[in-house]
C-alpha positions in Angstrom: -1.6 -9.6 8.5 -1.5 -7.9 12.0 -2.9 -4.4 12.1 -0.5 -1.5 11.4 0.8 0.6 14.3 0.5 4.3 13.7 4.1 5.3 14.3 5.1 9.0 13.7 6.6 8.0 10.3 3.5 6.1 9.2 1.3 8.9 10.3 3.3 11.3 8.1 3.0 8.9 5.2 -0.7 8.5 5.7 -1.2 12.3 5.9 0.7 12.8 2.6 -0.8 9.9 0.6 -4.4 9.9 2.0 -4.6 13.6 2.7 -8.5 13.6 2.7 -8.9 11.5 5.8 -7.3 11.3 9.3 -4.4 8.9 9.6 -6.2 6.9 12.3 -8.9 6.1 9.7 -6.3 5.3 7.0 -4.4 2.9 9.1 -7.6 1.0 9.9 -7.5 -0.5 6.3 -4.0 -1.7 5.8 -4.5 -2.9 2.2 -5.9 0.5 1.1 -3.2 2.4 3.0 -0.5 0.2 1.4 -2.0 0.8 -2.1 -1.9 4.6 -1.7 1.6 4.6 -0.2 3.0 2.2 -2.9 1.4 4.3 -5.6 1.8 7.9 -4.4 4.3 7.7 -1.6 7.9 9.0 -1.4 10.8 6.7 -0.6 10.4 7.8 3.1 6.7 6.9 3.0 7.5 3.4 1.6 10.2 2.9 4.3 7.7 3.7 7.0 5.3 1.1 5.6 8.0 -1.5 5.0 9.3 -1.1 8.6 6.1 -2.9 9.7 5.3 -5.0 6.6 7.7 -7.7 5.5 7.6 -9.4 2.1 4.9 -12.0 2.7 2.6 -9.5 4.3 3.3 -7.0 1.5 2.2 -9.7 -1.0 -1.0 -10.2 1.0 -1.6 -6.4 1.0 -1.0 -6.1 -2.7 -3.4 -9.1 -3.3 -6.1 -7.3 -1.2 -5.6 -3.9 -2.9 -8.9 -2.2 -3.7 -9.5 -1.3 -7.3 -8.9 2.2 -8.6 -5.8 3.1 -6.5 -2.8 1.5 -8.2 -1.7 2.9 -11.5 -0.3 0.4 -14.1 3.3 1.4 -13.5 3.2 1.1 -9.7 1.2 -2.2 -10.0 3.9 -3.7 -12.3 6.8 -2.4 -10.2 5.5 -3.7 -6.8 4.5 -7.1 -8.3 8.0 -7.4 -9.6 9.4 -6.4 -6.2 7.6 -9.3 -4.5 8.8 -11.8 -7.1 6.0 -11.8 -9.6 7.7 -11.7 -13.0 4.4 -12.0 -14.9 2.3 -9.2 -13.5 -1.3 -10.3 -12.7 -4.2 -8.2 -13.8 -4.8 -5.0 -11.8 -7.7 -5.1 -9.3 -11.0 -4.7 -11.0 -14.3 -3.3 -9.7 -17.1 -5.9 -9.6 -20.1 -4.6 -11.5 
């Protein structure tokens, strides 16, 4: 997946969803940013992400999502949206 470009729309999405760090830092980790946007973002935030991320790239970002960000509902929804009708287990922390 190519790096994300920090457009004004994606900057606003990053500021809203990952308020505790600068957008430039958030965009450096696309899988983490995508997980936050897909879990906590508004429709406009998701549109800003999807403007750069097509379906196959979205699948890769969801597969690479770090544990502890997605909630069960968002995980099930976004896996359904990428064509996974049996939702895989949520990301788990390795102990």
